[in-house]
CHARMM-style PDB file with segment names, atoms N, HN, CA, C and O in Angstrom:
ATOM      1  N   MET     1      54.686 -82.973 -23.915  1.00  0.00      PROA
ATOM      2  CA  MET     1      53.535 -82.682 -24.318  1.00  0.00      PROA
ATOM      3  C   MET     1      53.133 -81.904 -25.274  1.00  0.00      PROA
ATOM      4  O   MET     1      52.029 -82.033 -25.804  1.00  0.00      PROA
ATOM      5  N   LEU     2      54.362 -80.619 -25.737  1.00  0.00      PROA
ATOM      6  HN  LEU     2      55.259 -80.514 -25.307  1.00  0.00      PROA
ATOM      7  CA  LEU     2      54.384 -80.003 -26.745  1.00  0.00      PROA
ATOM      8  C   LEU     2      54.377 -81.103 -28.173  1.00  0.00      PROA
ATOM      9  O   LEU     2      53.635 -80.969 -29.146  1.00  0.00      PROA
ATOM     10  N   ARG     3      55.016 -81.778 -28.053  1.00  0.00      PROA
ATOM     11  HN  ARG     3      55.619 -81.887 -27.263  1.00  0.00      PROA
ATOM     12  CA  ARG     3      55.439 -82.656 -28.866  1.00  0.00      PROA
ATOM     13  C   ARG     3      54.025 -82.961 -29.587  1.00  0.00      PROA
ATOM     14  O   ARG     3      53.593 -82.377 -30.582  1.00  0.00      PROA
ATOM     15  N   SER     4      53.370 -84.049 -28.838  1.00  0.00      PROA
ATOM     16  HN  SER     4      53.721 -84.523 -28.030  1.00  0.00      PROA
ATOM     17  CA  SER     4      51.789 -84.296 -28.886  1.00  0.00      PROA
ATOM     18  C   SER     4      51.202 -83.318 -29.497  1.00  0.00      PROA
ATOM     19  O   SER     4      51.255 -83.342 -30.726  1.00  0.00      PROA
ATOM     20  N   VAL     5      50.504 -82.227 -28.854  1.00  0.00      PROA
ATOM     21  HN  VAL     5      50.461 -82.208 -27.855  1.00  0.00      PROA
ATOM     22  CA  VAL     5      50.036 -80.954 -29.206  1.00  0.00      PROA
ATOM     23  C   VAL     5      50.460 -80.689 -31.018  1.00  0.00      PROA
ATOM     24  O   VAL     5      49.638 -80.512 -31.917  1.00  0.00      PROA
ATOM     25  N   GLY     6      51.650 -80.726 -31.129  1.00  0.00      PROA
ATOM     26  HN  GLY     6      52.318 -80.870 -30.398  1.00  0.00      PROA
ATOM     27  CA  GLY     6      52.442 -80.221 -32.414  1.00  0.00      PROA
ATOM     28  C   GLY     6      51.898 -81.226 -33.486  1.00  0.00      PROA
ATOM     29  O   GLY     6      51.594 -80.856 -34.620  1.00  0.00      PROA
ATOM     30  N   LEU     7      51.776 -82.745 -32.979  1.00  0.00      PROA
ATOM     31  HN  LEU     7      52.022 -83.045 -32.058  1.00  0.00      PROA
ATOM     32  CA  LEU     7      51.317 -84.121 -33.532  1.00  0.00      PROA
ATOM     33  C   LEU     7      49.815 -83.290 -33.994  1.00  0.00      PROA
ATOM     34  O   LEU     7      49.703 -82.672 -35.053  1.00  0.00      PROA
ATOM     35  N   LEU     8      48.948 -83.398 -33.176  1.00  0.00      PROA
ATOM     36  HN  LEU     8      49.039 -83.899 -32.316  1.00  0.00      PROA
ATOM     37  CA  LEU     8      47.964 -82.882 -33.185  1.00  0.00      PROA
ATOM     38  C   LEU     8      47.214 -81.678 -34.011  1.00  0.00      PROA
ATOM     39  O   LEU     8      46.172 -81.518 -34.646  1.00  0.00      PROA
ATOM     40  N   ALA     9      48.424 -80.894 -33.600  1.00  0.00      PROA
ATOM     41  HN  ALA     9      49.270 -81.024 -33.084  1.00  0.00      PROA
ATOM     42  CA  ALA     9      47.686 -79.886 -34.758  1.00  0.00      PROA
ATOM     43  C   ALA     9      48.281 -79.934 -36.739  1.00  0.00      PROA
ATOM     44  O   ALA     9      47.740 -79.478 -37.746  1.00  0.00      PROA
ATOM     45  N   GLY    10      49.576 -80.703 -36.538  1.00  0.00      PROA
ATOM     46  HN  GLY    10      50.016 -81.074 -35.719  1.00  0.00      PROA
ATOM     47  CA  GLY    10      49.711 -80.782 -37.942  1.00  0.00      PROA
ATOM     48  C   GLY    10      48.829 -81.927 -38.531  1.00  0.00      PROA
ATOM     49  O   GLY    10      48.656 -81.884 -39.749  1.00  0.00      PROA
ATOM     50  N   THR    11      48.266 -82.913 -37.854  1.00  0.00      PROA
ATOM     51  HN  THR    11      48.407 -82.948 -36.864  1.00  0.00      PROA
ATOM     52  CA  THR    11      46.698 -83.991 -38.036  1.00  0.00      PROA
ATOM     53  C   THR    11      45.666 -83.096 -38.651  1.00  0.00      PROA
ATOM     54  O   THR    11      45.264 -83.262 -39.802  1.00  0.00      PROA
ATOM     55  N   ALA    12      45.165 -81.955 -37.697  1.00  0.00      PROA
ATOM     56  HN  ALA    12      45.492 -81.820 -36.762  1.00  0.00      PROA
ATOM     57  CA  ALA    12      44.486 -81.167 -37.761  1.00  0.00      PROA
ATOM     58  C   ALA    12      44.383 -80.578 -39.450  1.00  0.00      PROA
ATOM     59  O   ALA    12      43.547 -80.847 -40.313  1.00  0.00      PROA
ATOM     60  N   VAL    13      45.281 -79.909 -39.487  1.00  0.00      PROA
ATOM     61  HN  VAL    13      45.960 -79.690 -38.786  1.00  0.00      PROA
ATOM     62  CA  VAL    13      45.978 -79.367 -40.932  1.00  0.00      PROA
ATOM     63  C   VAL    13      45.699 -80.043 -41.725  1.00  0.00      PROA
ATOM     64  O   VAL    13      44.714 -79.849 -42.438  1.00  0.00      PROA
ATOM     65  N   VAL    14      46.767 -81.395 -41.874  1.00  0.00      PROA
ATOM     66  HN  VAL    14      47.566 -81.552 -41.294  1.00  0.00      PROA
ATOM     67  CA  VAL    14      46.100 -82.095 -42.812  1.00  0.00      PROA
ATOM     68  C   VAL    14      44.965 -82.479 -43.100  1.00  0.00      PROA
ATOM     69  O   VAL    14      44.443 -82.265 -44.194  1.00  0.00      PROA
ATOM     70  N   GLY    15      44.418 -83.110 -42.139  1.00  0.00      PROA
ATOM     71  HN  GLY    15      44.842 -83.284 -41.250  1.00  0.00      PROA
ATOM     72  CA  GLY    15      42.614 -83.386 -42.159  1.00  0.00      PROA
ATOM     73  C   GLY    15      41.995 -82.127 -43.079  1.00  0.00      PROA
ATOM     74  O   GLY    15      41.403 -82.208 -44.155  1.00  0.00      PROA
ATOM     75  N   LEU    16      42.260 -81.189 -42.459  1.00  0.00      PROA
ATOM     76  HN  LEU    16      42.740 -81.123 -41.584  1.00  0.00      PROA
ATOM     77  CA  LEU    16      41.492 -79.665 -43.197  1.00  0.00      PROA
ATOM     78  C   LEU    16      41.929 -79.653 -44.660  1.00  0.00      PROA
ATOM     79  O   LEU    16      41.057 -79.506 -45.516  1.00  0.00      PROA
ATOM     80  N   VAL    17      43.036 -79.777 -44.970  1.00  0.00      PROA
ATOM     81  HN  VAL    17      43.745 -79.896 -44.274  1.00  0.00      PROA
ATOM     82  CA  VAL    17      43.743 -79.580 -46.609  1.00  0.00      PROA
ATOM     83  C   VAL    17      42.710 -80.936 -46.876  1.00  0.00      PROA
ATOM     84  O   VAL    17      41.623 -80.653 -47.380  1.00  0.00      PROA
ATOM     85  N   ALA    18      42.935 -82.169 -46.619  1.00  0.00      PROA
ATOM     86  HN  ALA    18      43.818 -82.399 -46.210  1.00  0.00      PROA
ATOM     87  CA  ALA    18      42.142 -82.837 -47.361  1.00  0.00      PROA
ATOM     88  C   ALA    18      40.726 -82.661 -47.326  1.00  0.00      PROA
ATOM     89  O   ALA    18      40.241 -82.932 -48.425  1.00  0.00      PROA
ATOM     90  N   LEU    19      39.775 -82.268 -46.376  1.00  0.00      PROA
ATOM     91  HN  LEU    19      40.169 -82.049 -45.483  1.00  0.00      PROA
ATOM     92  CA  LEU    19      38.682 -82.169 -46.710  1.00  0.00      PROA
ATOM     93  C   LEU    19      38.412 -81.251 -47.386  1.00  0.00      PROA
ATOM     94  O   LEU    19      37.401 -81.450 -48.060  1.00  0.00      PROA
ATOM     95  N   LYS    20      39.147 -79.730 -47.600  1.00  0.00      PROA
ATOM     96  HN  LYS    20      39.968 -79.569 -47.053  1.00  0.00      PROA
ATOM     97  CA  LYS    20      38.837 -79.220 -48.584  1.00  0.00      PROA
ATOM     98  C   LYS    20      39.147 -79.694 -50.152  1.00  0.00      PROA
ATOM     99  O   LYS    20      38.289 -79.420 -50.991  1.00  0.00      PROA
ATOM    100  N   LEU    21      39.985 -80.182 -50.440  1.00  0.00      PROA
ATOM    101  HN  LEU    21      40.682 -80.404 -49.758  1.00  0.00      PROA
ATOM    102  CA  LEU    21      40.117 -80.997 -51.468  1.00  0.00      PROA
ATOM    103  C   LEU    21      39.458 -81.774 -52.131  1.00  0.00      PROA
ATOM    104  O   LEU    21      39.367 -81.865 -53.356  1.00  0.00      PROA
ATOM    105  N   LEU    22      38.651 -82.750 -50.785  1.00  0.00      PROA
ATOM    106  HN  LEU    22      38.724 -82.676 -49.791  1.00  0.00      PROA
ATOM    107  CA  LEU    22      37.628 -83.639 -51.222  1.00  0.00      PROA
ATOM    108  C   LEU    22      36.391 -83.068 -51.454  1.00  0.00      PROA
ATOM    109  O   LEU    22      35.591 -83.726 -52.119  1.00  0.00      PROA
ATOM    110  N   GLY    23      36.005 -81.762 -50.961  1.00  0.00      PROA
ATOM    111  HN  GLY    23      36.654 -81.227 -50.420  1.00  0.00      PROA
ATOM    112  CA  GLY    23      34.926 -80.815 -50.898  1.00  0.00      PROA
ATOM    113  C   GLY    23      35.252 -80.275 -52.557  1.00  0.00      PROA
ATOM    114  O   GLY    23      34.277 -80.161 -53.300  1.00  0.00      PROA
ATOM    115  N   LEU    24      36.304 -80.031 -52.963  1.00  0.00      PROA
ATOM    116  HN  LEU    24      37.095 -80.123 -52.359  1.00  0.00      PROA
ATOM    117  CA  LEU    24      36.873 -79.414 -54.316  1.00  0.00      PROA
ATOM    118  C   LEU    24      35.964 -80.250 -55.682  1.00  0.00      PROA
ATOM    119  O   LEU    24      35.278 -79.940 -56.655  1.00  0.00      PROA
ATOM    120  N   LEU    25      36.629 -81.804 -54.817  1.00  0.00      PROA
ATOM    121  HN  LEU    25      37.187 -82.056 -54.027  1.00  0.00      PROA
ATOM    122  CA  LEU    25      36.267 -82.474 -55.937  1.00  0.00      PROA
ATOM    123  C   LEU    25      34.863 -82.941 -56.305  1.00  0.00      PROA
ATOM    124  O   LEU    25      34.298 -82.859 -57.396  1.00  0.00      PROA
ATOM    125  N   LEU    26      34.333 -83.555 -54.917  1.00  0.00      PROA
ATOM    126  HN  LEU    26      34.791 -83.622 -54.030  1.00  0.00      PROA
ATOM    127  CA  LEU    26      32.852 -83.894 -54.479  1.00  0.00      PROA
ATOM    128  C   LEU    26      31.780 -83.011 -54.735  1.00  0.00      PROA
ATOM    129  O   LEU    26      30.678 -83.473 -55.032  1.00  0.00      PROA
ATOM    130  N   LEU    27      31.932 -82.062 -54.672  1.00  0.00      PROA
ATOM    131  HN  LEU    27      32.827 -81.688 -54.430  1.00  0.00      PROA
ATOM    132  CA  LEU    27      30.730 -80.638 -54.816  1.00  0.00      PROA
ATOM    133  C   LEU    27      30.001 -81.051 -56.464  1.00  0.00      PROA
ATOM    134  O   LEU    27      28.895 -81.495 -56.772  1.00  0.00      PROA
ATOM    135  N   PRO    28      30.960 -80.742 -57.107  1.00  0.00      PROA
ATOM    136  CA  PRO    28      30.701 -80.861 -58.663  1.00  0.00      PROA
ATOM    137  C   PRO    28      30.147 -82.273 -59.081  1.00  0.00      PROA
ATOM    138  O   PRO    28      29.362 -82.489 -60.004  1.00  0.00      PROA
ATOM    139  N   LEU    29      30.659 -83.117 -58.295  1.00  0.00      PROA
ATOM    140  HN  LEU    29      31.296 -82.941 -57.545  1.00  0.00      PROA
ATOM    141  CA  LEU    29      29.931 -84.259 -58.726  1.00  0.00      PROA
ATOM    142  C   LEU    29      28.507 -84.570 -58.088  1.00  0.00      PROA
ATOM    143  O   LEU    29      27.615 -85.198 -58.658  1.00  0.00      PROA
ATOM    144  N   LEU    30      28.445 -84.048 -56.861  1.00  0.00      PROA
ATOM    145  HN  LEU    30      29.170 -83.537 -56.398  1.00  0.00      PROA
ATOM    146  CA  LEU    30      26.892 -84.299 -56.261  1.00  0.00      PROA
ATOM    147  C   LEU    30      26.076 -83.172 -57.092  1.00  0.00      PROA
ATOM    148  O   LEU    30      24.868 -83.228 -57.320  1.00  0.00      PROA
ATOM    149  N   GLY    31      26.825 -82.289 -57.445  1.00  0.00      PROA
ATOM    150  HN  GLY    31      27.807 -82.243 -57.260  1.00  0.00      PROA
ATOM    151  CA  GLY    31      25.906 -80.922 -58.480  1.00  0.00      PROA
ATOM    152  C   GLY    31      25.045 -81.968 -59.708  1.00  0.00      PROA
ATOM    153  O   GLY    31      23.851 -82.037 -60.001  1.00  0.00      PROA
ATOM    154  N   MET    32      26.248 -82.694 -60.226  1.00  0.00      PROA
ATOM    155  HN  MET    32      27.218 -82.638 -59.989  1.00  0.00      PROA
ATOM    156  CA  MET    32      25.724 -83.468 -61.579  1.00  0.00      PROA
ATOM    157  C   MET    32      24.864 -84.785 -61.262  1.00  0.00      PROA
ATOM    158  O   MET    32      23.926 -85.212 -61.934  1.00  0.00      PROA
ATOM    159  N   VAL    33      25.348 -85.281 -60.192  1.00  0.00      PROA
ATOM    160  HN  VAL    33      26.110 -84.934 -59.646  1.00  0.00      PROA
ATOM    161  CA  VAL    33      24.310 -86.167 -59.830  1.00  0.00      PROA
ATOM    162  C   VAL    33      22.665 -85.407 -59.690  1.00  0.00      PROA
ATOM    163  O   VAL    33      21.592 -85.592 -60.265  1.00  0.00      PROA
ATOM    164  N   PHE    34      23.090 -84.592 -58.735  1.00  0.00      PROA
ATOM    165  HN  PHE    34      23.961 -84.442 -58.268  1.00  0.00      PROA
ATOM    166  CA  PHE    34      21.316 -84.163 -58.939  1.00  0.00      PROA
ATOM    167  C   PHE    34      20.794 -83.476 -60.199  1.00  0.00      PROA
ATOM    168  O   PHE    34      19.694 -83.834 -60.622  1.00  0.00      PROA
ATOM    169  N   GLY    35      21.416 -82.607 -60.783  1.00  0.00      PROA
ATOM    170  HN  GLY    35      22.310 -82.316 -60.440  1.00  0.00      PROA
ATOM    171  CA  GLY    35      21.076 -82.634 -62.167  1.00  0.00      PROA
ATOM    172  C   GLY    35      20.423 -83.534 -63.047  1.00  0.00      PROA
ATOM    173  O   GLY    35      19.513 -83.255 -63.827  1.00  0.00      PROA
ATOM    174  N   PHE    36      21.132 -84.991 -62.801  1.00  0.00      PROA
ATOM    175  HN  PHE    36      21.872 -85.218 -62.168  1.00  0.00      PROA
ATOM    176  CA  PHE    36      20.528 -86.002 -63.403  1.00  0.00      PROA
ATOM    177  C   PHE    36      19.475 -86.525 -62.798  1.00  0.00      PROA
ATOM    178  O   PHE    36      18.483 -86.769 -63.486  1.00  0.00      PROA
ATOM    179  N   VAL    37      19.468 -86.767 -61.588  1.00  0.00      PROA
ATOM    180  HN  VAL    37      20.274 -86.569 -61.030  1.00  0.00      PROA
ATOM    181  CA  VAL    37      17.644 -86.915 -60.959  1.00  0.00      PROA
ATOM    182  C   VAL    37      17.035 -85.956 -61.397  1.00  0.00      PROA
ATOM    183  O   VAL    37      16.073 -86.297 -62.085  1.00  0.00      PROA
ATOM    184  N   MET    38      17.202 -84.695 -61.279  1.00  0.00      PROA
ATOM    185  HN  MET    38      17.984 -84.418 -60.720  1.00  0.00      PROA
ATOM    186  CA  MET    38      15.952 -84.038 -61.751  1.00  0.00      PROA
ATOM    187  C   MET    38      15.891 -84.304 -63.204  1.00  0.00      PROA
ATOM    188  O   MET    38      14.709 -84.532 -63.459  1.00  0.00      PROA
ATOM    189  N   PHE    39      16.494 -84.370 -64.107  1.00  0.00      PROA
ATOM    190  HN  PHE    39      17.455 -84.184 -63.900  1.00  0.00      PROA
ATOM    191  CA  PHE    39      16.203 -85.013 -65.502  1.00  0.00      PROA
ATOM    192  C   PHE    39      15.270 -86.011 -65.856  1.00  0.00      PROA
ATOM    193  O   PHE    39      14.333 -86.077 -66.651  1.00  0.00      PROA
ATOM    194  N   VAL    40      15.768 -86.729 -65.079  1.00  0.00      PROA
ATOM    195  HN  VAL    40      16.530 -86.675 -64.433  1.00  0.00      PROA
ATOM    196  CA  VAL    40      15.222 -88.283 -64.807  1.00  0.00      PROA
ATOM    197  C   VAL    40      13.424 -87.887 -64.071  1.00  0.00      PROA
ATOM    198  O   VAL    40      12.432 -88.552 -64.372  1.00  0.00      PROA
ATOM    199  N   LEU    41      13.412 -87.165 -63.490  1.00  0.00      PROA
ATOM    200  HN  LEU    41      14.217 -86.625 -63.246  1.00  0.00      PROA
ATOM    201  CA  LEU    41      12.258 -87.041 -63.040  1.00  0.00      PROA
ATOM    202  C   LEU    41      11.152 -86.144 -63.635  1.00  0.00      PROA
ATOM    203  O   LEU    41       9.929 -86.270 -63.572  1.00  0.00      PROA
ATOM    204  N   LYS    42      12.095 -84.984 -64.371  1.00  0.00      PROA
ATOM    205  HN  LYS    42      13.088 -84.882 -64.422  1.00  0.00      PROA
ATOM    206  CA  LYS    42      10.928 -84.151 -65.478  1.00  0.00      PROA
ATOM    207  C   LYS    42      10.847 -85.117 -66.726  1.00  0.00      PROA
ATOM    208  O   LYS    42      10.112 -84.621 -67.580  1.00  0.00      PROA
ATOM    209  N   LEU    43      11.282 -86.135 -67.041  1.00  0.00      PROA
ATOM    210  HN  LEU    43      11.879 -86.538 -66.347  1.00  0.00      PROA
ATOM    211  CA  LEU    43      11.021 -87.295 -67.957  1.00  0.00      PROA
ATOM    212  C   LEU    43      10.053 -87.813 -67.528  1.00  0.00      PROA
ATOM    213  O   LEU    43       9.051 -87.767 -68.243  1.00  0.00      PROA
ATOM    214  N   ALA    44       9.941 -88.711 -65.813  1.00  0.00      PROA
ATOM    215  HN  ALA    44      10.755 -88.748 -65.233  1.00  0.00      PROA
ATOM    216  CA  ALA    44       8.679 -89.357 -65.642  1.00  0.00      PROA
ATOM    217  C   ALA    44       7.487 -88.629 -65.808  1.00  0.00      PROA
ATOM    218  O   ALA    44       6.503 -89.145 -66.337  1.00  0.00      PROA
ATOM    219  N   LEU    45       7.499 -87.150 -65.283  1.00  0.00      PROA
ATOM    220  HN  LEU    45       8.299 -86.730 -64.853  1.00  0.00      PROA
ATOM    221  CA  LEU    45       6.582 -86.062 -65.088  1.00  0.00      PROA
ATOM    222  C   LEU    45       5.873 -86.117 -66.471  1.00  0.00      PROA
ATOM    223  O   LEU    45       4.660 -86.298 -66.575  1.00  0.00      PROA
ATOM    224  N   ILE    46       6.622 -85.966 -67.412  1.00  0.00      PROA
ATOM    225  HN  ILE    46       7.607 -85.819 -67.328  1.00  0.00      PROA
ATOM    226  CA  ILE    46       6.549 -85.385 -68.825  1.00  0.00      PROA
ATOM    227  C   ILE    46       5.734 -87.347 -69.344  1.00  0.00      PROA
ATOM    228  O   ILE    46       4.602 -87.427 -69.820  1.00  0.00      PROA
ATOM    229  N   ALA    47       6.478 -88.409 -69.135  1.00  0.00      PROA
ATOM    230  HN  ALA    47       7.398 -88.343 -68.748  1.00  0.00      PROA
ATOM    231  CA  ALA    47       5.975 -89.800 -69.564  1.00  0.00      PROA
ATOM    232  C   ALA    47       4.308 -89.738 -68.754  1.00  0.00      PROA
ATOM    233  O   ALA    47       3.326 -89.835 -69.491  1.00  0.00      PROA
ATOM    234  N   GLY    48       4.128 -89.592 -67.397  1.00  0.00      PROA
ATOM    235  HN  GLY    48       4.925 -89.514 -66.799  1.00  0.00      PROA
ATOM    236  CA  GLY    48       3.307 -89.768 -66.646  1.00  0.00      PROA
ATOM    237  C   GLY    48       2.066 -88.666 -67.390  1.00  0.00      PROA
ATOM    238  O   GLY    48       1.034 -89.185 -67.817  1.00  0.00      PROA
ATOM    239  N   LEU    49       2.217 -87.487 -67.476  1.00  0.00      PROA
ATOM    240  HN  LEU    49       3.056 -87.066 -67.129  1.00  0.00      PROA
ATOM    241  CA  LEU    49       1.199 -86.462 -68.018  1.00  0.00      PROA
ATOM    242  C   LEU    49       0.856 -86.866 -69.236  1.00  0.00      PROA
ATOM    243  O   LEU    49      -0.352 -86.779 -69.458  1.00  0.00      PROA
ATOM    244  N   ALA    50       1.727 -87.413 -70.380  1.00  0.00      PROA
ATOM    245  HN  ALA    50       2.708 -87.484 -70.199  1.00  0.00      PROA
ATOM    246  CA  ALA    50       1.127 -88.010 -71.358  1.00  0.00      PROA
ATOM    247  C   ALA    50       0.475 -89.091 -71.780  1.00  0.00      PROA
ATOM    248  O   ALA    50      -0.158 -89.261 -72.822  1.00  0.00      PROA
ATOM    249  N   TYR    51       0.808 -90.253 -70.331  1.00  0.00      PROA
ATOM    250  HN  TYR    51       1.322 -90.115 -69.485  1.00  0.00      PROA
ATOM    251  CA  TYR    51      -0.291 -91.229 -70.629  1.00  0.00      PROA
ATOM    252  C   TYR    51      -1.608 -91.065 -69.498  1.00  0.00      PROA
ATOM    253  O   TYR    51      -2.697 -91.604 -69.700  1.00  0.00      PROA
ATOM    254  N   LEU    52      -1.383 -90.441 -68.592  1.00  0.00      PROA
ATOM    255  HN  LEU    52      -0.498 -90.004 -68.428  1.00  0.00      PROA
ATOM    256  CA  LEU    52      -2.663 -89.778 -68.242  1.00  0.00      PROA
ATOM    257  C   LEU    52      -3.650 -89.176 -69.447  1.00  0.00      PROA
ATOM    258  O   LEU    52      -4.687 -89.748 -69.783  1.00  0.00      PROA
ATOM    259  N   ALA    53      -3.139 -87.852 -70.084  1.00  0.00      PROA
ATOM    260  HN  ALA    53      -2.297 -87.388 -69.811  1.00  0.00      PROA
ATOM    261  CA  ALA    53      -3.619 -87.612 -71.300  1.00  0.00      PROA
ATOM    262  C   ALA    53      -4.379 -88.699 -72.091  1.00  0.00      PROA
ATOM    263  O   ALA    53      -5.588 -88.927 -72.101  1.00  0.00      PROA
ATOM    264  N   TYR    54      -3.474 -89.255 -72.688  1.00  0.00      PROA
ATOM    265  HN  TYR    54      -2.491 -89.070 -72.680  1.00  0.00      PROA
ATOM    266  CA  TYR    54      -4.178 -91.028 -73.531  1.00  0.00      PROA
ATOM    267  C   TYR    54      -5.203 -91.662 -72.777  1.00  0.00      PROA
ATOM    268  O   TYR    54      -6.200 -92.086 -73.363  1.00  0.00      PROA
ATOM    269  N   LYS    55      -5.062 -91.787 -71.420  1.00  0.00      PROA
ATOM    270  HN  LYS    55      -4.253 -91.443 -70.945  1.00  0.00      PROA
ATOM    271  CA  LYS    55      -6.165 -92.759 -70.980  1.00  0.00      PROA
ATOM    272  C   LYS    55      -7.168 -91.282 -71.030  1.00  0.00      PROA
ATOM    273  O   LYS    55      -8.099 -91.518 -71.801  1.00  0.00      PROA
ATOM    274  N   LEU    56      -7.258 -90.109 -70.565  1.00  0.00      PROA
ATOM    275  HN  LEU    56      -6.503 -89.917 -69.939  1.00  0.00      PROA
ATOM    276  CA  LEU    56      -8.066 -89.212 -70.708  1.00  0.00      PROA
ATOM    277  C   LEU    56      -8.751 -89.041 -71.593  1.00  0.00      PROA
ATOM    278  O   LEU    56      -9.942 -88.862 -71.336  1.00  0.00      PROA
ATOM    279  N   PHE    57      -8.261 -89.018 -73.156  1.00  0.00      PROA
ATOM    280  HN  PHE    57      -7.294 -89.163 -73.365  1.00  0.00      PROA
ATOM    281  CA  PHE    57      -8.925 -89.228 -74.456  1.00  0.00      PROA
ATOM    282  C   PHE    57      -9.373 -90.358 -75.085  1.00  0.00      PROA
ATOM    283  O   PHE    57     -10.110 -90.241 -76.063  1.00  0.00      PROA
ATOM    284  N   THR    58      -9.015 -91.530 -74.643  1.00  0.00      PROA
ATOM    285  HN  THR    58      -8.415 -91.625 -73.848  1.00  0.00      PROA
ATOM    286  CA  THR    58      -9.393 -92.544 -74.687  1.00  0.00      PROA
ATOM    287  C   THR    58     -10.634 -93.166 -74.020  1.00  0.00      PROA
ATOM    288  O   THR    58     -11.363 -93.958 -74.616  1.00  0.00      PROA
ATOM    289  N   SER    59     -10.844 -92.748 -72.694  1.00  0.00      PROA
ATOM    290  HN  SER    59     -10.251 -92.104 -72.210  1.00  0.00      PROA
ATOM    291  CA  SER    59     -12.132 -93.087 -72.024  1.00  0.00      PROA
ATOM    292  C   SER    59     -13.291 -92.022 -72.705  1.00  0.00      PROA
ATOM    293  O   SER    59     -14.455 -92.378 -72.887  1.00  0.00      PROA
ATOM    294  N   TRP    60     -12.817 -90.750 -73.028  1.00  0.00      PROA
ATOM    295  HN  TRP    60     -11.872 -90.460 -72.880  1.00  0.00      PROA
ATOM    296  CA  TRP    60     -13.859 -89.853 -73.484  1.00  0.00      PROA
ATOM    297  C   TRP    60     -14.269 -90.121 -74.740  1.00  0.00      PROA
ATOM    298  O   TRP    60     -15.454 -89.840 -74.919  1.00  0.00      PROA
ATOM    299  N   GLY    61     -13.695 -90.573 -75.684  1.00  0.00      PROA
ATOM    300  HN  GLY    61     -12.732 -90.801 -75.539  1.00  0.00      PROA
ATOM    301  CA  GLY    61     -13.782 -91.580 -76.909  1.00  0.00      PROA
ATOM    302  C   GLY    61     -14.723 -92.604 -76.748  1.00  0.00      PROA
ATOM    303  O   GLY    61     -15.659 -92.651 -77.546  1.00  0.00      PROA
ATOM    304  N   LYS    62     -14.621 -93.541 -75.733  1.00  0.00      PROA
ATOM    305  HN  LYS    62     -13.861 -93.503 -75.085  1.00  0.00      PROA
ATOM    306  CA  LYS    62     -15.653 -94.683 -75.388  1.00  0.00      PROA
ATOM    307  C   LYS    62     -16.525 -94.235 -75.298  1.00  0.00      PROA
ATOM    308  O   LYS    62     -17.465 -94.643 -75.980  1.00  0.00      PROA
ATOM    309  N   GLU    63     -16.727 -92.901 -74.200  1.00  0.00      PROA
ATOM    310  HN  GLU    63     -15.963 -92.570 -73.647  1.00  0.00      PROA
ATOM    311  CA  GLU    63     -18.096 -92.392 -74.079  1.00  0.00      PROA
ATOM    312  C   GLU    63     -18.679 -91.736 -74.791  1.00  0.00      PROA
ATOM    313  O   GLU    63     -19.895 -91.798 -74.609  1.00  0.00      PROA
ATOM    314  N   ARG    64     -18.442 -91.263 -75.365  1.00  0.00      PROA
ATOM    315  HN  ARG    64     -17.454 -91.212 -75.513  1.00  0.00      PROA
ATOM    316  CA  ARG    64     -18.917 -90.707 -76.764  1.00  0.00      PROA
ATOM    317  C   ARG    64     -18.981 -91.235 -78.078  1.00  0.00      PROA
ATOM    318  O   ARG    64     -19.359 -90.706 -79.123  1.00  0.00      PROA
ATOM    319  N   GLY    65     -18.436 -92.656 -77.781  1.00  0.00      PROA
ATOM    320  HN  GLY    65     -18.129 -93.086 -76.932  1.00  0.00      PROA
ATOM    321  CA  GLY    65     -18.923 -93.744 -79.230  1.00  0.00      PROA
ATOM    322  C   GLY    65     -20.272 -94.275 -78.659  1.00  0.00      PROA
ATOM    323  O   GLY    65     -21.206 -94.487 -79.432  1.00  0.00      PROA
ATOM    324  N   SER    66     -20.416 -94.536 -77.062  1.00  0.00      PROA
ATOM    325  HN  SER    66     -19.657 -94.363 -76.434  1.00  0.00      PROA
ATOM    326  CA  SER    66     -21.261 -95.439 -76.729  1.00  0.00      PROA
ATOM    327  C   SER    66     -22.496 -94.212 -77.060  1.00  0.00      PROA
ATOM    328  O   SER    66     -23.393 -94.636 -77.789  1.00  0.00      PROA
ATOM    329  N   GLU    67     -22.597 -93.186 -76.744  1.00  0.00      PROA
ATOM    330  HN  GLU    67     -21.868 -92.842 -76.152  1.00  0.00      PROA
ATOM    331  CA  GLU    67     -24.068 -92.493 -77.017  1.00  0.00      PROA
ATOM    332  C   GLU    67     -24.275 -91.934 -78.826  1.00  0.00      PROA
ATOM    333  O   GLU    67     -25.131 -91.213 -79.340  1.00  0.00      PROA
ATOM    334  N   ALA    68     -23.019 -92.681 -79.438  1.00  0.00      PROA
ATOM    335  HN  ALA    68     -22.324 -93.266 -79.020  1.00  0.00      PROA
ATOM    336  CA  ALA    68     -23.653 -92.119 -80.700  1.00  0.00      PROA
ATOM    337  C   ALA    68     -24.297 -93.747 -81.472  1.00  0.00      PROA
ATOM    338  O   ALA    68     -24.951 -93.864 -82.508  1.00  0.00      PROA
ATOM    339  N   SER    69     -23.924 -94.592 -80.733  1.00  0.00      PROA
ATOM    340  HN  SER    69     -23.392 -94.497 -79.892  1.00  0.00      PROA
ATOM    341  CA  SER    69     -24.893 -95.822 -81.445  1.00  0.00      PROA
ATOM    342  C   SER    69     -25.385 -96.661 -80.256  1.00  0.00      PROA
ATOM    343  OT1 SER    69     -26.115 -97.634 -80.447  1.00  0.00      PROA
TER     344      SER     69
END
């Protein structure tokens, strides 16, 4: 009985150490992935706003052109 409890405790300690080491390695990686995703979303927002501005200015230009002629 005591041997199985010791084995269980040893396995738990090894698992805890492995989890801590994995967390130390994966948290910076997850932070980098999150930063990259936010960067891509920022670029998409800027491109979308530029496209919207282009469409609005071209449509306003067509309306003014039809009034002038």
